[in-house]
C-alpha positions in Angstrom: 37.1 51.8 178.8 36.0 49.6 175.9 32.5 48.4 176.7 30.7 45.6 174.9 26.9 45.6 175.0 25.5 42.1 174.9 21.7 41.8 174.7 20.0 38.7 176.0 16.2 38.8 175.2 15.4 35.8 177.4 11.9 35.5 178.9 11.4 32.2 180.7 10.7 33.5 184.2 7.7 35.3 185.4 4.2 34.6 184.2 3.9 38.1 182.7 5.8 38.2 179.4 7.7 41.1 178.1 11.3 41.1 179.5 12.5 39.7 176.2 12.0 43.3 174.9 14.2 44.7 177.7 17.5 44.9 175.7 15.7 46.8 172.9 14.1 49.2 175.4 17.4 50.0 177.1 19.1 50.6 173.7 16.2 52.8 172.6 16.7 54.8 175.8 20.1 55.9 174.5 22.6 53.6 176.3 25.3 53.6 173.7 25.4 57.4 173.1 25.2 58.0 176.9 28.2 55.9 177.6 30.1 57.3 174.7 29.4 60.7 176.2 31.4 59.6 179.3 34.4 59.0 177.0 34.1 55.3 176.7 34.4 53.2 173.5 31.1 51.3 173.1 30.7 48.3 170.8 27.1 46.9 170.5 27.5 43.2 169.9 23.8 42.7 169.2 21.7 40.0 170.9 22.6 36.4 171.9 20.5 34.0 170.0 17.5 33.2 172.2 14.4 31.2 171.4 11.0 32.6 172.4 9.1 30.8 175.1 6.3 29.5 172.8 8.8 27.4 171.0 10.1 25.7 174.2 8.5 23.0 176.3 8.3 22.6 180.1 9.7 19.1 180.5 10.6 19.4 184.3 8.1 21.4 186.5 10.9 22.3 189.0 13.2 23.5 186.2 11.0 25.2 183.7 12.4 25.6 180.2 15.8 24.3 181.3 16.4 22.7 177.8 16.2 26.2 176.3 17.9 28.2 179.1 21.1 26.2 179.2 22.1 26.7 175.6 21.4 30.5 175.9 23.5 30.6 179.1 26.3 28.9 177.4 26.2 31.4 174.5 26.2 34.3 177.0 29.1 32.7 178.9 31.1 32.6 175.7 30.4 36.2 174.7 31.2 37.5 178.1 34.4 35.4 178.5 35.6 36.7 175.1 35.0 40.3 176.1 36.9 39.8 179.3 39.8 38.1 177.5 40.0 41.1 175.2 40.3 43.4 178.2 36.8 44.8 177.6 33.9 45.5 180.0 30.9 43.3 179.3 27.5 45.1 179.9 24.8 42.5 179.6 21.2 43.6 179.0 18.2 41.5 179.9 16.0 39.8 179.8 15.2 37.8 182.9 17.9 37.1 185.6 18.6 33.5 184.4 21.0 35.2 181.9 23.4 35.6 184.8 24.1 31.9 184.8 26.2 32.7 181.8 27.3 36.3 182.3 28.8 36.0 185.8 30.4 32.7 184.9 31.9 34.1 181.8 33.4 37.0 183.7 34.8 34.7 186.3 36.3 32.3 183.8 39.9 33.6 184.2 39.5 35.9 187.2 38.4 35.3 190.8 35.4 37.7 191.3 33.1 38.8 194.1 29.5 39.4 193.2 27.1 42.2 194.3 23.6 41.2 193.5 21.2 44.1 193.8 17.7 42.6 193.6 14.3 42.4 195.4 14.8 38.6 195.4 17.9 36.5 196.3 17.5 34.2 193.3 19.0 31.5 195.6 16.5 28.7 195.1 17.2 25.1 194.0 14.9 22.4 192.7 14.3 21.4 196.3 13.3 24.9 197.5 11.7 26.6 194.5 7.9 27.2 194.9 7.5 28.1 191.2 10.1 26.1 189.2 11.2 29.4 187.5 15.0 29.3 186.8 15.3 33.0 187.1 14.9 32.4 190.8 17.9 30.1 190.9 21.0 31.6 189.1 22.8 32.9 192.2 22.6 29.6 194.0 23.9 27.8 190.9 26.8 30.3 190.6 27.6 29.4 194.2 27.7 25.7 193.2 24.3 24.7 194.6 21.4 23.1 192.8 20.9 21.0 189.6 24.3 20.1 188.1 23.2 21.4 184.7 22.8 24.9 186.1 25.9 24.7 188.2 28.2 23.6 185.3 26.4 24.6 182.2 27.4 21.2 180.9 31.1 21.7 181.5 31.4 19.2 184.4 35.2 19.0 184.1 35.8 22.8 184.4 32.9 24.3 186.4 33.3 28.0 187.1 31.7 29.0 190.5 31.8 31.9 192.8 32.8 31.6 196.5 29.6 32.2 198.5 31.8 34.1 201.0 32.4 36.8 198.3 28.7 37.2 197.4 26.6 40.1 198.8 22.9 40.5 198.1 21.5 44.1 198.5 17.9 45.3 198.6 16.2 41.9 199.0 12.7 42.0 200.4 11.1 38.8 199.3 12.7 35.4 200.3 11.3 31.9 200.1 11.6 29.8 203.3 14.0 27.2 201.9 16.0 29.9 200.1 16.5 31.7 203.5 18.0 28.5 205.0 20.3 28.0 202.0 21.6 31.5 202.2 22.4 31.0 205.9 24.1 27.7 205.3 26.2 29.0 202.4 27.3 32.1 204.3 26.1 34.6 201.7 25.9 38.2 203.0 22.4 39.6 202.8 21.5 43.2 203.2 17.7 43.3 203.1 15.5 46.4 203.1 15.1 46.2 206.8 18.8 46.4 207.4 19.1 49.2 204.9 16.4 51.1 206.8 18.3 50.7 210.0 21.9 51.4 208.9 21.4 53.2 205.6 22.3 52.3 202.1 25.8 53.8 202.4 26.8 51.6 205.2 25.1 48.5 203.8 26.7 48.9 200.3 30.1 49.6 201.9 29.9 46.3 203.8 28.7 44.6 200.6 31.8 45.9 198.7 34.0 44.6 201.5 32.5 41.2 201.1 32.9 41.1 197.3 36.5 42.3 197.7 37.7 39.5 200.0 40.7 38.0 198.1 39.1 38.7 194.7 40.4 40.3 191.6 37.4 42.3 190.8 33.6 42.8 191.4 30.8 41.8 189.1 27.6 43.8 189.6 24.3 42.2 188.7 21.5 44.8 188.9 17.8 43.8 188.8 15.6 46.8 188.2 13.0 45.3 190.5 15.3 46.2 193.4 13.8 49.7 193.1 10.4 50.6 194.4 7.8 50.2 191.6 7.2 54.0 192.0 10.5 54.6 190.3 10.7 51.4 188.2 7.2 50.3 187.1 8.4 48.3 184.1 9.9 45.2 185.7 9.2 41.5 185.5 8.4 40.9 189.2 7.7 44.2 191.0 7.7 44.2 194.8 6.7 47.3 196.9 9.0 48.9 199.4 12.2 48.9 197.3 15.2 51.2 196.9 14.7 54.8 196.1 16.0 56.5 192.9 18.9 58.1 194.8 19.7 54.9 196.7 20.0 53.0 193.5 22.3 55.6 192.0 24.4 55.8 195.2 24.9 52.0 195.1 26.2 52.2 191.5 28.4 55.2 192.3 30.0 53.5 195.3 30.8 50.4 193.2 32.3 52.6 190.5 34.5 54.3 193.1 36.2 51.1 194.1 37.8 50.9 190.6 37.2 47.1 190.8 34.1 46.7 188.7 34.8 44.4 185.7 31.3 43.6 184.4 27.6 44.3 184.9 24.1 43.0 184.2 21.0 45.1 183.8 18.0 42.8 183.9 14.2 42.4 184.2 13.2 45.5 182.3 9.7 44.9 180.9 8.6 47.6 178.5 5.0 46.2 178.3 4.5 47.2 182.0 6.4 50.4 181.7 5.4 54.0 181.4 6.9 55.8 178.4 10.1 53.7 178.8 10.8 55.2 182.2 12.4 52.0 183.6 14.7 51.5 180.6 15.8 55.2 180.8 16.5 54.6 184.5 18.6 51.5 183.6 20.7 53.8 181.3 21.2 56.3 184.1 22.3 53.5 186.5 24.8 52.2 183.9 26.2 55.7 183.6 26.6 56.0 187.4 28.3 52.6 187.6 30.7 53.6 184.7 31.8 57.0 185.9 29.2 59.7 185.8 29.3 62.1 188.7 27.4 65.4 189.3 30.4 66.8 191.2 33.8 65.3 191.5 35.1 66.8 194.7 35.0 64.8 197.9 32.0 65.8 200.2 32.8 68.0 203.2 33.3 66.2 206.5 
């Protein structure tokens, strides 16, 4: 596989700064050499041009920093679409989750995709439901065609690229806003929260999520927010929430998606080295990328 690494040092979401350094932290943890060790060709395309928050203004309280986020998302869209057109695998490094406005849309430009969104949050707010105005809490709704038109189309109103909500599965969510909950039900998005994972197990939940993302699609895009893990395992994230996935559950999720042979692109987002412990969370992001891209401890099928 030819993998393109695309850094997006965007940090317009949480009040605690630092996720703009996520791409550098993940690279420093040895991502390129680790993936090359699996036999892949890895091309680091550097970072997408991204302004720092101090140079941007909040002109709309319910859409904070939109004037800076949209141009970044459009650049990410272009980079990912080009990678896909070349037959390469885009691996996008963040940065806050607003970058997926561009990455998922770029991957879906010429191919119908299902999306597996592994996250403590659903990121399914709109201007009407958001309690914070942070756009990193809105990208999945926009990808499903809901919310402000600028987020939904990235300015390309004639050729919007959206994802069918019936092919979206959210896994590991444990913090939902009331209006967001209603939107998810209305849109028909499959949600596998931590309570359901506790009841049926991650293996069953992820298997169902894969089925959802495979319904009539040509591939699966995996958007992985490191805050989906419990902070015990991933302390360096933008918006930590207790009670998350375990280390092994996170790896199992990536391994199961890899086994489908349908994975076409991936995000690793919300790594915040300022809040981390000796780059532990970035190192974990590297491990998860390896699991999603082919690493196995033992290749035989488990005994019945």
